[in-house]
One Martini backbone bead per residue (centre of mass of N, CA, C, O) as a GRO file, in nm:
protein
  521
    1MET     BB    1  -1.706  -4.131  -2.598
    2GLU     BB    2  -1.629  -4.077  -2.285
    3GLU     BB    3  -1.472  -4.231  -2.044
    4GLU     BB    4  -1.558  -4.375  -1.754
    5ILE     BB    5  -1.452  -4.270  -1.429
    6ARG     BB    6  -1.342  -4.485  -1.163
    7ARG     BB    7  -1.240  -4.450  -0.826
    8TYR     BB    8  -1.031  -4.672  -0.642
    9PRO     BB    9  -0.928  -4.739  -0.296
   10ILE     BB   10  -0.648  -4.886  -0.321
   11GLY     BB   11  -0.497  -4.891  -0.004
   12ILE     BB   12  -0.700  -4.679   0.114
   13GLN     BB   13  -0.756  -4.556   0.475
   14THR     BB   14  -0.825  -4.247   0.424
   15PHE     BB   15  -1.087  -4.045   0.430
   16GLN     BB   16  -0.982  -3.775   0.322
   17LYS     BB   17  -0.849  -3.890   0.063
   18ILE     BB   18  -1.107  -4.006  -0.063
   19ILE     BB   19  -1.274  -3.746  -0.080
   20GLU     BB   20  -1.062  -3.551  -0.216
   21GLY     BB   21  -1.010  -3.782  -0.456
   22ASN     BB   22  -1.280  -3.907  -0.561
   23TYR     BB   23  -1.356  -4.171  -0.439
   24ILE     BB   24  -1.499  -4.445  -0.366
   25TYR     BB   25  -1.780  -4.431  -0.123
   26VAL     BB   26  -1.916  -4.603   0.145
   27ASP     BB   27  -2.161  -4.507   0.355
   28LYS     BB   28  -2.095  -4.516   0.731
   29THR     BB   29  -2.207  -4.258   0.905
   30LYS     BB   30  -2.465  -4.370   1.047
   31TYR     BB   31  -2.305  -4.504   1.284
   32ILE     BB   32  -2.216  -4.244   1.419
   33ALA     BB   33  -2.498  -4.140   1.479
   34GLU     BB   34  -2.569  -4.376   1.665
   35PHE     BB   35  -2.361  -4.329   1.880
   36ARG     BB   36  -2.467  -4.042   1.957
   37LYS     BB   37  -2.766  -4.101   2.018
   38GLN     BB   38  -2.676  -4.332   2.244
   39GLY     BB   39  -2.417  -4.239   2.407
   40MET     BB   40  -2.158  -4.360   2.312
   41GLN     BB   41  -1.801  -4.421   2.440
   42TYR     BB   42  -1.732  -4.748   2.437
   43VAL     BB   43  -1.586  -4.917   2.155
   44PHE     BB   44  -1.597  -5.246   2.005
   45LEU     BB   45  -1.435  -5.392   1.702
   46SER     BB   46  -1.470  -5.691   1.513
   47ARG     BB   47  -1.260  -5.776   1.228
   48PRO     BB   48  -1.123  -5.859   0.964
   49ARG     BB   49  -0.890  -5.825   0.761
   50ARG     BB   50  -0.941  -5.597   0.524
   51PHE     BB   51  -1.259  -5.465   0.619
   52GLY     BB   52  -1.256  -5.137   0.725
   53LYS     BB   53  -1.157  -5.042   1.007
   54SER     BB   54  -0.955  -4.811   0.939
   55LEU     BB   55  -1.154  -4.633   0.785
   56PHE     BB   56  -1.352  -4.591   1.019
   57ALA     BB   57  -1.146  -4.466   1.209
   58SER     BB   58  -1.084  -4.226   1.018
   59THR     BB   59  -1.371  -4.115   1.017
   60LEU     BB   60  -1.381  -4.051   1.318
   61HIS     BB   61  -1.146  -3.860   1.321
   62ALA     BB   62  -1.272  -3.644   1.132
   63TYR     BB   63  -1.525  -3.593   1.297
   64PHE     BB   64  -1.386  -3.508   1.580
   65GLU     BB   65  -1.228  -3.268   1.421
   66GLY     BB   66  -1.458  -3.112   1.244
   67HIS     BB   67  -1.481  -3.201   0.920
   68LYS     BB   68  -1.745  -3.100   0.758
   69GLU     BB   69  -1.655  -3.089   0.448
   70LEU     BB   70  -1.628  -3.417   0.422
   71PHE     BB   71  -1.966  -3.471   0.487
   72GLU     BB   72  -2.106  -3.393   0.244
   73GLY     BB   73  -2.398  -3.592   0.183
   74LEU     BB   74  -2.387  -3.749   0.436
   75ALA     BB   75  -2.548  -3.891   0.697
   76ILE     BB   76  -2.420  -3.713   0.932
   77SER     BB   77  -2.520  -3.427   0.825
   78GLU     BB   78  -2.822  -3.470   0.936
   79TYR     BB   79  -2.729  -3.469   1.246
   80GLU     BB   80  -2.493  -3.274   1.252
   81LYS     BB   81  -2.442  -2.923   1.384
   82ASP     BB   82  -2.170  -2.849   1.553
   83TRP     BB   83  -1.875  -2.952   1.513
   84VAL     BB   84  -1.675  -3.043   1.728
   85ARG     BB   85  -1.339  -3.001   1.839
   86HIS     BB   86  -1.132  -3.270   1.907
   87PRO     BB   87  -0.896  -3.439   2.055
   88VAL     BB   88  -0.693  -3.682   1.874
   89LEU     BB   89  -0.600  -4.025   1.948
   90HIS     BB   90  -0.414  -4.222   1.707
   91PHE     BB   91  -0.361  -4.579   1.717
   92ASP     BB   92  -0.145  -4.793   1.525
   93MET     BB   93  -0.078  -5.147   1.577
   94SER     BB   94   0.016  -5.274   1.296
   95GLY     BB   95   0.332  -5.189   1.343
   96ALA     BB   96   0.358  -5.436   1.590
   97LYS     BB   97   0.451  -5.672   1.435
   98HIS     BB   98   0.685  -5.902   1.508
   99MET     BB   99   0.763  -5.840   1.819
  100GLU     BB  100   0.954  -5.773   2.071
  101LYS     BB  101   0.981  -5.628   2.365
  102ASP     BB  102   1.165  -5.381   2.286
  103SER     BB  103   1.021  -5.305   2.021
  104LEU     BB  104   0.745  -5.244   2.148
  105LYS     BB  105   0.840  -5.011   2.328
  106ASP     BB  106   0.943  -4.839   2.092
  107TYR     BB  107   0.668  -4.809   1.953
  108LEU     BB  108   0.520  -4.661   2.177
  109ASP     BB  109   0.709  -4.422   2.170
  110PHE     BB  110   0.653  -4.344   1.872
  111ILE     BB  111   0.328  -4.290   1.911
  112LEU     BB  112   0.355  -4.074   2.154
  113SER     BB  113   0.547  -3.837   2.076
  114PRO     BB  114   0.366  -3.645   1.898
  115TYR     BB  115   0.174  -3.570   2.142
  116GLU     BB  116   0.401  -3.448   2.316
  117ASP     BB  117   0.476  -3.225   2.116
  118LYS     BB  118   0.185  -3.094   2.140
  119TYR     BB  119   0.119  -3.125   2.482
  120GLY     BB  120   0.344  -3.253   2.633
  121LYS     BB  121   0.589  -3.326   2.915
  122ARG     BB  122   0.683  -3.507   3.196
  123ASP     BB  123   0.939  -3.642   3.380
  124ASN     BB  124   0.744  -3.868   3.537
  125GLU     BB  125   0.681  -3.974   3.237
  126LYS     BB  126   0.781  -4.304   3.134
  127SER     BB  127   0.557  -4.482   3.088
  128PRO     BB  128   0.307  -4.546   2.871
  129ASN     BB  129   0.069  -4.494   3.075
  130THR     BB  130   0.162  -4.215   3.191
  131ARG     BB  131   0.180  -4.076   2.918
  132LEU     BB  132  -0.117  -4.108   2.839
  133ILE     BB  133  -0.234  -3.953   3.073
  134GLY     BB  134  -0.092  -3.682   3.017
  135ILE     BB  135  -0.202  -3.631   2.733
  136VAL     BB  136  -0.506  -3.628   2.792
  137ARG     BB  137  -0.513  -3.405   3.005
  138ARG     BB  138  -0.377  -3.178   2.836
  139ALA     BB  139  -0.575  -3.179   2.601
  140TYR     BB  140  -0.809  -3.083   2.776
  141GLU     BB  141  -0.683  -2.826   2.901
  142GLN     BB  142  -0.599  -2.682   2.618
  143THR     BB  143  -0.902  -2.711   2.466
  144GLY     BB  144  -1.177  -2.786   2.642
  145GLN     BB  145  -1.181  -3.083   2.531
  146LYS     BB  146  -1.250  -3.390   2.494
  147ALA     BB  147  -1.107  -3.683   2.425
  148VAL     BB  148  -0.999  -3.903   2.158
  149VAL     BB  149  -0.970  -4.264   2.132
  150ILE     BB  150  -0.783  -4.452   1.886
  151ILE     BB  151  -0.758  -4.817   1.839
  152ASP     BB  152  -0.587  -4.991   1.596
  153GLU     BB  153  -0.519  -5.306   1.613
  154TYR     BB  154  -0.463  -5.397   1.921
  155ASP     BB  155  -0.371  -5.723   1.857
  156ALA     BB  156  -0.117  -5.735   1.668
  157PRO     BB  157   0.121  -5.812   1.883
  158LEU     BB  158  -0.032  -6.111   1.960
  159LEU     BB  159  -0.116  -6.314   1.731
  160ASP     BB  160   0.171  -6.458   1.666
  161VAL     BB  161   0.175  -6.549   2.006
  162VAL     BB  162  -0.086  -6.704   2.109
  163HIS     BB  163   0.090  -7.004   2.133
  164GLU     BB  164   0.313  -6.847   2.318
  165GLU     BB  165   0.331  -6.831   2.639
  166LYS     BB  166   0.580  -6.656   2.696
  167ASN     BB  167   0.545  -6.421   2.490
  168LEU     BB  168   0.253  -6.347   2.553
  169LYS     BB  169   0.293  -6.255   2.846
  170VAL     BB  170   0.488  -6.021   2.791
  171LEU     BB  171   0.323  -5.859   2.575
  172ARG     BB  172   0.060  -5.836   2.738
  173GLN     BB  173   0.174  -5.662   2.967
  174ILE     BB  174   0.244  -5.416   2.796
  175MET     BB  175  -0.046  -5.366   2.685
  176GLN     BB  176  -0.190  -5.348   2.953
  177ASN     BB  177  -0.046  -5.092   3.053
  178PHE     BB  178  -0.133  -4.907   2.817
  179TYR     BB  179  -0.462  -4.951   2.843
  180SER     BB  180  -0.545  -4.912   3.155
  181PRO     BB  181  -0.620  -4.585   3.175
  182LEU     BB  182  -0.902  -4.549   3.033
  183LYS     BB  183  -1.092  -4.556   3.280
  184MET     BB  184  -0.963  -4.318   3.458
  185LEU     BB  185  -1.013  -4.107   3.199
  186ASP     BB  186  -1.318  -4.044   3.168
  187PRO     BB  187  -1.336  -3.724   3.231
  188TYR     BB  188  -1.148  -3.680   2.942
  189LEU     BB  189  -1.360  -3.847   2.764
  190GLU     BB  190  -1.563  -3.879   2.474
  191PHE     BB  191  -1.412  -4.123   2.303
  192VAL     BB  192  -1.386  -4.486   2.235
  193PHE     BB  193  -1.200  -4.674   1.979
  194ILE     BB  194  -1.180  -5.031   1.908
  195THR     BB  195  -0.977  -5.254   1.720
  196GLY     BB  196  -0.998  -5.598   1.584
  197ILE     BB  197  -1.005  -5.947   1.558
  198THR     BB  198  -0.993  -6.010   1.863
  199LYS     BB  199  -1.039  -6.137   2.212
  200PHE     BB  200  -0.852  -6.046   2.496
  201SER     BB  201  -0.977  -6.099   2.805
  202GLN     BB  202  -0.705  -6.054   2.988
  203LEU     BB  203  -0.712  -5.782   2.922
  204SER     BB  204  -0.778  -5.480   3.066
  205ILE     BB  205  -0.966  -5.376   2.837
  206PHE     BB  206  -1.180  -5.606   2.941
  207SER     BB  207  -1.157  -5.644   3.261
  208GLU     BB  208  -1.160  -5.324   3.340
  209LEU     BB  209  -1.326  -5.220   3.085
  210ASN     BB  210  -1.661  -5.273   3.154
  211ASN     BB  211  -1.780  -5.033   2.943
  212LEU     BB  212  -1.737  -5.195   2.694
  213ASP     BB  213  -1.882  -5.197   2.368
  214ASN     BB  214  -1.963  -5.489   2.195
  215ILE     BB  215  -2.054  -5.480   1.836
  216SER     BB  216  -1.964  -5.732   1.656
  217MET     BB  217  -2.261  -5.920   1.710
  218THR     BB  218  -2.467  -5.705   1.605
  219ASP     BB  219  -2.723  -5.629   1.401
  220GLN     BB  220  -2.696  -5.312   1.384
  221TYR     BB  221  -2.356  -5.358   1.303
  222CYS     BB  222  -2.304  -5.565   1.060
  223GLY     BB  223  -2.246  -5.314   0.830
  224ILE     BB  224  -1.991  -5.132   0.917
  225CYS     BB  225  -1.841  -5.340   0.738
  226GLY     BB  226  -1.826  -5.348   0.424
  227ILE     BB  227  -2.063  -5.475   0.169
  228SER     BB  228  -2.372  -5.454   0.104
  229LYS     BB  229  -2.622  -5.535  -0.104
  230ALA     BB  230  -2.759  -5.260  -0.093
  231GLU     BB  231  -2.500  -5.094  -0.159
  232LEU     BB  232  -2.435  -5.233  -0.430
  233THR     BB  233  -2.736  -5.161  -0.564
  234THR     BB  234  -2.676  -4.845  -0.522
  235GLN     BB  235  -2.392  -4.701  -0.472
  236MET     BB  236  -2.264  -4.951  -0.684
  237ARG     BB  237  -2.425  -4.997  -0.948
  238ARG     BB  238  -2.244  -4.876  -1.171
  239ASP     BB  239  -2.008  -5.076  -1.127
  240VAL     BB  240  -2.164  -5.330  -1.207
  241GLU     BB  241  -2.242  -5.240  -1.491
  242LEU     BB  242  -1.952  -5.207  -1.605
  243PHE     BB  243  -1.861  -5.495  -1.551
  244ALA     BB  244  -2.079  -5.637  -1.719
  245ALA     BB  245  -2.016  -5.501  -1.992
  246ASP     BB  246  -1.723  -5.612  -2.012
  247LEU     BB  247  -1.838  -5.926  -2.001
  248GLY     BB  248  -2.125  -5.954  -2.146
  249ILE     BB  249  -2.344  -5.911  -1.917
  250THR     BB  250  -2.567  -5.890  -1.683
  251PHE     BB  251  -2.645  -5.759  -1.389
  252ASP     BB  252  -2.749  -6.022  -1.255
  253GLU     BB  253  -2.505  -6.197  -1.334
  254MET     BB  254  -2.294  -6.025  -1.187
  255LEU     BB  255  -2.417  -6.053  -0.904
  256LEU     BB  256  -2.378  -6.360  -0.886
  257LYS     BB  257  -2.070  -6.363  -0.909
  258LEU     BB  258  -2.009  -6.179  -0.664
  259THR     BB  259  -2.151  -6.359  -0.460
  260GLU     BB  260  -1.982  -6.618  -0.494
  261TYR     BB  261  -1.700  -6.480  -0.427
  262TYR     BB  262  -1.775  -6.224  -0.183
  263ASP     BB  263  -1.992  -6.324  -0.021
  264GLY     BB  264  -2.140  -6.447   0.306
  265TYR     BB  265  -2.120  -6.255   0.537
  266HIS     BB  266  -2.172  -6.295   0.902
  267PHE     BB  267  -2.202  -6.089   1.224
  268SER     BB  268  -2.480  -6.226   1.313
  269LYS     BB  269  -2.776  -6.376   1.368
  270HIS     BB  270  -2.924  -6.139   1.154
  271SER     BB  271  -2.755  -6.089   0.908
  272GLU     BB  272  -2.656  -5.939   0.653
  273ASP     BB  273  -2.512  -5.932   0.358
  274ILE     BB  274  -2.149  -5.950   0.311
  275PHE     BB  275  -1.891  -5.803   0.141
  276ASN     BB  276  -1.573  -5.800   0.037
  277PRO     BB  277  -1.401  -5.504   0.001
  278PHE     BB  278  -1.120  -5.573  -0.108
  279SER     BB  279  -1.207  -5.752  -0.349
  280MET     BB  280  -1.419  -5.567  -0.479
  281ILE     BB  281  -1.240  -5.323  -0.552
  282ILE     BB  282  -1.043  -5.479  -0.733
  283ALA     BB  283  -1.246  -5.608  -0.926
  284MET     BB  284  -1.365  -5.340  -1.028
  285SER     BB  285  -1.099  -5.224  -1.139
  286LYS     BB  286  -1.017  -5.490  -1.326
  287HIS     BB  287  -1.246  -5.675  -1.424
  288ASP     BB  288  -1.175  -5.923  -1.211
  289LEU     BB  289  -1.192  -6.244  -1.083
  290GLY     BB  290  -1.041  -6.286  -0.759
  291ASN     BB  291  -0.803  -6.378  -0.489
  292TYR     BB  292  -0.736  -6.113  -0.302
  293TRP     BB  293  -0.764  -6.153   0.004
  294PHE     BB  294  -0.620  -6.425   0.033
  295GLY     BB  295  -0.362  -6.334  -0.140
  296SER     BB  296  -0.263  -6.113   0.089
  297GLY     BB  297  -0.255  -6.320   0.333
  298THR     BB  298  -0.180  -6.584   0.558
  299PRO     BB  299  -0.172  -6.615   0.867
  300SER     BB  300   0.019  -6.809   1.078
  301TYR     BB  301  -0.197  -6.853   1.308
  302ILE     BB  302  -0.390  -7.028   1.142
  303ILE     BB  303  -0.211  -7.270   1.099
  304ASN     BB  304  -0.145  -7.315   1.403
  305VAL     BB  305  -0.437  -7.361   1.508
  306LEU     BB  306  -0.494  -7.618   1.346
  307LYS     BB  307  -0.267  -7.785   1.468
  308LYS     BB  308  -0.337  -7.765   1.770
  309TYR     BB  309  -0.650  -7.889   1.711
  310HIS     BB  310  -0.651  -8.103   1.481
  311TYR     BB  311  -0.731  -7.965   1.203
  312GLY     BB  312  -0.863  -8.027   0.907
  313ILE     BB  313  -0.974  -7.929   0.603
  314ALA     BB  314  -1.249  -8.113   0.636
  315ASP     BB  315  -1.341  -7.964   0.928
  316LEU     BB  316  -1.472  -7.664   0.826
  317GLU     BB  317  -1.748  -7.763   0.734
  318ARG     BB  318  -2.030  -7.729   0.888
  319ARG     BB  319  -2.004  -7.596   1.182
  320SER     BB  320  -2.083  -7.637   1.528
  321THR     BB  321  -2.154  -7.378   1.781
  322LEU     BB  322  -2.152  -7.207   2.058
  323VAL     BB  323  -2.209  -6.890   2.156
  324SER     BB  324  -2.016  -6.887   2.411
  325GLU     BB  325  -1.742  -6.931   2.242
  326PHE     BB  326  -1.728  -6.615   2.140
  327ASP     BB  327  -1.628  -6.518   2.455
  328VAL     BB  328  -1.339  -6.629   2.398
  329SER     BB  329  -1.022  -6.636   2.425
  330PRO     BB  330  -0.745  -6.763   2.271
  331GLU     BB  331  -0.621  -6.881   2.542
  332GLN     BB  332  -0.920  -7.049   2.601
  333MET     BB  333  -0.947  -7.223   2.367
  334THR     BB  334  -1.085  -7.550   2.229
  335SER     BB  335  -1.122  -7.407   1.946
  336PRO     BB  336  -1.082  -7.259   1.619
  337LEU     BB  337  -1.355  -7.129   1.528
  338PRO     BB  338  -1.364  -6.837   1.645
  339LEU     BB  339  -1.098  -6.742   1.505
  340LEU     BB  340  -1.189  -6.805   1.213
  341TYR     BB  341  -1.422  -6.608   1.223
  342GLN     BB  342  -1.273  -6.343   1.305
  343SER     BB  343  -1.072  -6.378   1.043
  344GLY     BB  344  -1.277  -6.478   0.785
  345TYR     BB  345  -1.283  -6.804   0.716
  346LEU     BB  346  -1.544  -6.793   0.874
  347THR     BB  347  -1.909  -6.806   0.899
  348ILE     BB  348  -2.232  -6.729   0.944
  349LYS     BB  349  -2.518  -6.938   0.836
  350LYS     BB  350  -2.655  -7.018   1.122
  351PHE     BB  351  -2.924  -6.986   1.368
  352ASN     BB  352  -3.010  -7.154   1.679
  353PRO     BB  353  -3.230  -7.059   1.929
  354ILE     BB  354  -3.273  -7.325   2.087
  355LEU     BB  355  -2.952  -7.415   2.100
  356ASN     BB  356  -2.751  -7.179   2.071
  357ARG     BB  357  -2.632  -7.203   1.762
  358TYR     BB  358  -2.374  -7.212   1.526
  359THR     BB  359  -2.321  -7.215   1.175
  360LEU     BB  360  -2.024  -7.285   1.001
  361ASP     BB  361  -1.857  -7.137   0.708
  362TYR     BB  362  -1.771  -7.060   0.423
  363PRO     BB  363  -1.850  -6.769   0.262
  364ASN     BB  364  -1.687  -6.843  -0.018
  365ARG     BB  365  -1.501  -6.914  -0.289
  366GLU     BB  366  -1.241  -6.768  -0.221
  367VAL     BB  367  -1.192  -6.898   0.063
  368ARG     BB  368  -1.214  -7.194   0.000
  369LEU     BB  369  -0.988  -7.210  -0.217
  370GLY     BB  370  -0.770  -7.077  -0.045
  371MET     BB  371  -0.758  -7.294   0.177
  372LEU     BB  372  -0.696  -7.534  -0.002
  373HIS     BB  373  -0.429  -7.423  -0.123
  374SER     BB  374  -0.284  -7.360   0.150
  375LEU     BB  375  -0.319  -7.672   0.281
  376SER     BB  376  -0.243  -7.894   0.066
  377PRO     BB  377   0.072  -7.942   0.122
  378ASN     BB  378   0.007  -8.134   0.375
  379TYR     BB  379  -0.097  -8.368   0.148
  380LEU     BB  380   0.039  -8.284  -0.097
  381SER     BB  381   0.219  -8.134  -0.303
  382PRO     BB  382   0.434  -7.859  -0.247
  383VAL     BB  383   0.408  -7.832  -0.558
  384THR     BB  384   0.194  -7.659  -0.744
  385SER     BB  385   0.245  -7.762  -1.036
  386ASP     BB  386   0.191  -8.058  -0.975
  387ASN     BB  387  -0.104  -8.027  -0.894
  388ASP     BB  388  -0.212  -7.887  -1.150
  389SER     BB  389  -0.139  -8.110  -1.351
  390PHE     BB  390  -0.299  -8.339  -1.226
  391LEU     BB  391  -0.580  -8.203  -1.210
  392GLY     BB  392  -0.613  -8.158  -1.514
  393ASP     BB  393  -0.598  -8.457  -1.601
  394PHE     BB  394  -0.820  -8.566  -1.419
  395LEU     BB  395  -1.051  -8.383  -1.518
  396GLU     BB  396  -1.050  -8.470  -1.814
  397SER     BB  397  -1.125  -8.766  -1.762
  398LEU     BB  398  -1.391  -8.717  -1.608
  399TYR     BB  399  -1.542  -8.556  -1.826
  400GLU     BB  400  -1.515  -8.817  -2.027
  401GLY     BB  401  -1.581  -9.077  -1.833
  402ASP     BB  402  -1.278  -9.179  -1.748
  403VAL     BB  403  -1.223  -9.323  -1.457
  404ASN     BB  404  -0.975  -9.503  -1.495
  405ALA     BB  405  -0.780  -9.283  -1.589
  406ALA     BB  406  -0.808  -9.105  -1.340
  407LEU     BB  407  -0.710  -9.325  -1.131
  408GLU     BB  408  -0.434  -9.372  -1.255
  409ARG     BB  409  -0.335  -9.087  -1.198
  410MET     BB  410  -0.373  -9.104  -0.893
  411ARG     BB  411  -0.186  -9.335  -0.836
  412ALA     BB  412   0.073  -9.194  -0.937
  413TYR     BB  413   0.055  -8.945  -0.757
  414LEU     BB  414   0.047  -9.078  -0.475
  415GLY     BB  415   0.322  -9.232  -0.521
  416SER     BB  416   0.486  -8.939  -0.527
  417ILE     BB  417   0.445  -8.885  -0.245
  418SER     BB  418   0.584  -8.805   0.026
  419ASN     BB  419   0.644  -8.955   0.338
  420ARG     BB  420   0.614  -8.682   0.506
  421LEU     BB  421   0.333  -8.695   0.450
  422SER     BB  422  -0.018  -8.698   0.549
  423ASN     BB  423  -0.101  -9.049   0.449
  424LYS     BB  424  -0.179  -9.292   0.692
  425SER     BB  425  -0.483  -9.259   0.713
  426GLU     BB  426  -0.809  -9.270   0.640
  427ARG     BB  427  -0.856  -8.970   0.685
  428ASP     BB  428  -0.628  -8.868   0.500
  429VAL     BB  429  -0.729  -8.997   0.242
  430GLN     BB  430  -0.997  -8.846   0.234
  431THR     BB  431  -0.867  -8.566   0.222
  432ILE     BB  432  -0.731  -8.604  -0.051
  433PHE     BB  433  -0.988  -8.638  -0.212
  434TYR     BB  434  -1.117  -8.373  -0.132
  435LEU     BB  435  -0.896  -8.189  -0.250
  436ILE     BB  436  -0.892  -8.280  -0.540
  437PHE     BB  437  -1.190  -8.209  -0.607
  438SER     BB  438  -1.197  -7.916  -0.505
  439LEU     BB  439  -0.956  -7.799  -0.682
  440MET     BB  440  -1.117  -7.842  -0.953
  441GLY     BB  441  -1.413  -7.699  -0.890
  442ALA     BB  442  -1.593  -7.895  -0.802
  443TYR     BB  443  -1.881  -8.033  -0.664
  444VAL     BB  444  -1.817  -8.128  -0.333
  445ARG     BB  445  -1.894  -8.409  -0.115
  446VAL     BB  446  -1.832  -8.514   0.210
  447GLU     BB  447  -2.008  -8.723   0.359
  448GLU     BB  448  -2.300  -8.767   0.240
  449ASP     BB  449  -2.609  -8.683   0.337
  450SER     BB  450  -2.893  -8.902   0.388
  451ALA     BB  451  -3.165  -9.102   0.439
  452VAL     BB  452  -2.981  -9.371   0.346
  453GLY     BB  453  -2.695  -9.222   0.394
  454ARG     BB  454  -2.321  -9.223   0.358
  455ALA     BB  455  -2.106  -9.089   0.148
  456ASP     BB  456  -1.788  -9.008   0.096
  457VAL     BB  457  -1.813  -8.915  -0.223
  458VAL     BB  458  -1.953  -8.636  -0.414
  459VAL     BB  459  -1.961  -8.568  -0.768
  460TYR     BB  460  -2.027  -8.279  -0.970
  461MET     BB  461  -2.124  -8.271  -1.301
  462PRO     BB  462  -2.286  -8.163  -1.571
  463ASP     BB  463  -2.353  -8.495  -1.664
  464SER     BB  464  -2.253  -8.603  -1.370
  465VAL     BB  465  -2.245  -8.857  -1.104
  466PHE     BB  466  -2.010  -8.930  -0.838
  467VAL     BB  467  -1.983  -9.226  -0.631
  468PHE     BB  468  -1.778  -9.267  -0.351
  469GLU     BB  469  -1.602  -9.548  -0.202
  470LEU     BB  470  -1.384  -9.598   0.072
  471LYS     BB  471  -1.096  -9.801   0.135
  472PHE     BB  472  -0.883  -9.934   0.399
  473ASP     BB  473  -0.750 -10.216   0.348
  474GLY     BB  474  -0.946 -10.358   0.141
  475SER     BB  475  -1.210 -10.342  -0.105
  476ALA     BB  476  -1.376 -10.261  -0.389
  477GLU     BB  477  -1.612 -10.455  -0.360
  478ALA     BB  478  -1.702 -10.359  -0.079
  479ALA     BB  479  -1.756 -10.066  -0.162
  480LEU     BB  480  -1.970 -10.128  -0.381
  481ARG     BB  481  -2.165 -10.284  -0.196
  482GLN     BB  482  -2.229 -10.044  -0.008
  483ILE     BB  483  -2.373  -9.869  -0.213
  484ASP     BB  484  -2.605 -10.068  -0.255
  485GLU     BB  485  -2.698 -10.133   0.041
  486LYS     BB  486  -2.731  -9.809   0.116
  487GLY     BB  487  -2.834  -9.630  -0.129
  488TYR     BB  488  -2.651  -9.383  -0.248
  489LEU     BB  489  -2.805  -9.329  -0.536
  490VAL     BB  490  -3.099  -9.241  -0.479
  491PRO     BB  491  -3.078  -8.915  -0.455
  492TYR     BB  492  -2.981  -8.919  -0.792
  493SER     BB  493  -3.197  -9.065  -0.985
  494ALA     BB  494  -3.360  -8.773  -1.065
  495ASP     BB  495  -3.138  -8.581  -1.207
  496GLY     BB  496  -3.044  -8.684  -1.526
  497ARG     BB  497  -2.774  -8.795  -1.478
  498LYS     BB  498  -2.513  -8.967  -1.475
  499LEU     BB  499  -2.426  -9.270  -1.299
  500TYR     BB  500  -2.157  -9.331  -1.063
  501LYS     BB  501  -1.993  -9.613  -0.918
  502ILE     BB  502  -1.711  -9.614  -0.678
  503GLY     BB  503  -1.469  -9.846  -0.581
  504VAL     BB  504  -1.209  -9.786  -0.334
  505ASN     BB  505  -0.867  -9.880  -0.265
  506TYR     BB  506  -0.627  -9.842  -0.006
  507ASP     BB  507  -0.271  -9.890   0.006
  508SER     BB  508  -0.057  -9.850   0.270
  509ALA     BB  509   0.202  -9.990   0.168
  510LYS     BB  510   0.201  -9.819  -0.115
  511ARG     BB  511   0.067  -9.533  -0.091
  512THR     BB  512  -0.195  -9.612  -0.270
  513LEU     BB  513  -0.375  -9.736  -0.497
  514GLY     BB  514  -0.526 -10.016  -0.566
  515ASP     BB  515  -0.827 -10.099  -0.618
  516TRP     BB  516  -1.110 -10.081  -0.859
  517MET     BB  517  -1.468  -9.999  -0.921
  518VAL     BB  518  -1.689  -9.950  -1.210
  519ARG     BB  519  -2.035  -9.817  -1.235
  520GLU     BB  520  -2.298  -9.774  -1.460
  521GLU     BB  521  -2.650  -9.674  -1.444
   0.00000   0.00000   0.00000
């Protein structure tokens, strides 16, 4: 039997290339039909990096240029009958990352020049904004059709300097001047589509273009990027079946694995489940579950924002925030949570309509483990191999139920950590324990809430539950006594697994574990 070939568009963000190359395409054109039915003209969409924004922008580009042949059999073909060809100005700002003032001006010149070659230029059009005005007007005059402006990754020049007041102000002014004509050009514009990761509210594109429709957190458009579970089980069902067959498991088992690794994104109050498209496409192609999206690069601004707001790695799970905080620009934020959400590192897990609050958490296993590995050098050894070696030895001892051997390994490991690392406070020590257990891949809960109290760390293994209580310059006996007095074991007594209570004391003078006591129930 001939092998079935499925072509996956890894790294391809051009709609025309995907269709003509017969690559797998998840049909998102119903959203274009919605734009047209509702008469929408100015649309802003925020989504994380590598989440399909550029592909959707390219799809809009092909649609407005009237390429009917590319859309045969897709949702938009049932709506569109006229296929009018509009002049399309498509600006990709992702090429303007890490630029200084002069380089950014040169880049704007670079992206405007091809349209001036096509539609002409006047001598008095010197600045980027006057050149944009001239291009749009002449495009309309020469074609008889209103122009379409697509700006992809509009905020790319600003994200890396978001916390550098001086540089941000200079670069923001340049971009403000470039985007500012869009409102006054309304008589010449058919449609404007802008994408980005976050919302810089002080840019004129948001303060002056007050008719811009931000669809980023609306239920109707929650699935405009990414792969929904419905799309995965219909349009991509065959791909899941082939993946499952290769691993020797059932379709339902494969779906559970994909859900654990790549699902969990929610982009509105009542969002459907969305899978990460970048990781999904690569996993389907390789038939291997890996950390592809996170491994493709953690932007430096994410690390910087955590440092600015003094957020530790253990501060990111199950965080609650007001809905109103999501309409604040990065320059005005008092918490990193909205930016972490917009960047895809946290997502909405629950909405409380009474309190008008979102609960945020890691979307899935890929992002959670990626964040832990990325930030752990701030607390553990900066050498990855050292961490992996220790974690493997520690895990082996714990699986065998030899808690003393595991803690002896931890004592030696902590003692080897450089004094430059941040393990000087009780909170830092707890973070180290949290990281160690989490990176093992065990199911760990830090400061576990229950009706009877809160344990510092609860670790779930296949046959055992370990309840840790940590003391900082105290005693292991006092820690063990607290477990008993507070009844921390009670919630797990009917679990059927072995129960271990462990009192641990950290000696700040030695910068490692002091004494500990272990009791099996």
